[in-house]
C-alpha positions, 0 to 999 in steps of 0.5 A: 102783650099776650105773648109776654104775659104767657111767658111770664106766667110759664116762668112763674110755674116753673119756678114754683114746680121746682121749689116744690119738688122733693130732694132725692137722697143719694147714697154717698152724697154729702156724707148721707146714707140712703133713707128708707123711712125706718125700714132698718127698724126691723132688724132691731131688738132682742132674741131669746134662744139657746146658744151653743159653744164648741171648741175644735181642738179639745173637748169642751162643749156649752148649751145655755139660753141667753137674750142677744142683741140685734141693732142697727148703727148707721149703715151697719147691722150689729150682732154679737160684735160683728158688723154687716153692712145694709144694703138698700134692700131689706135683707134677711141674710148677711155673712162675714167672710174670714176676718181675724179669723172669723166666718159667720152667717146671720139669718132672719126669718121673713117676718123678722121675729126669729133669727139663726146665727153660726160662727167660727172664731179665734178663742186663743187657746182654740177655734170655737164654733158658735150657734144661735137660734131665737126669737124676738122678745121683751126679756132683758139682754144677758149682758157679760158681767151681771144676770138681768133677773139677779134680784129675783133669783137670789134668795133663801131655799130648801135644798136637798144636798148631795155632797161627795169629795174624794180627797176628805171622804166627805159624803153627805145627803141631807135637807138643808136651808141655804142662801143662794146668791150670784156674783157675776154669773157664779152661784154662791151656795153656802161656802162654795161658789160654782163658776158659770158664764152668762146664762138666762135660765139653764146652762149645761157644760162639759169639758176636759182639761189637763186630764181632769173632766168637768161637768156643770148643769144649772136650771134656775128659774125664779121659785127653783134651782137645780145645781150639778157640779162634777170633776172627775179626775184621771190617774195623772191629775192631781185635782179631787173628784167632786161631786156636788148637788143642789136641788130645791125650792124658795122659802 
């Protein structure tokens, strides 16, 4: 009888222990990836910093400040439309080999508050080298269609206006009160539109195309703006030499 009681107690103990045992998460089992209790959250966030873009086959370079997003989707880390596979360890360095064709390297600091990035990709007319260095921020992402601070930047400014245009002999240097607004990232001042690609508070670009040298420089914070736009033609070019400068503060 004692033997039967012992056997029954041992059986119940084994069943109870099996019921309490936690299941082990295994990668690739039943379509479930590893669960690291939010460890991948270190990669999520917005990063503010300076981006450079340099064409390889002709003279073109751009420097601007920008806010970019890093985010985890499943087992992929997404940054600048590149997808990096996440392993079961907390990496700080990721890389991609040529793809369409592309090569890129993404690095996080050990506290995951800073980021560096470089890549080379096909920009249709040329291969382009890109770099970015930034730090974690609560600032809004600089998307491709609308400046995140558009409503704060636009307004009426007192501007020192300097204009020179070779085709019509225009030469102006005056102080004027003008409305400044944005269409996308193009800057609208009076009847003039000055194109720009996404930036946060500054944009500097210099390039040469079809015998014309272009230069563009913008610094724009909430209460002040500086815009320097220049085209310089060669003897064979048909585009006028133009130099416009606006500098001033909000009313």
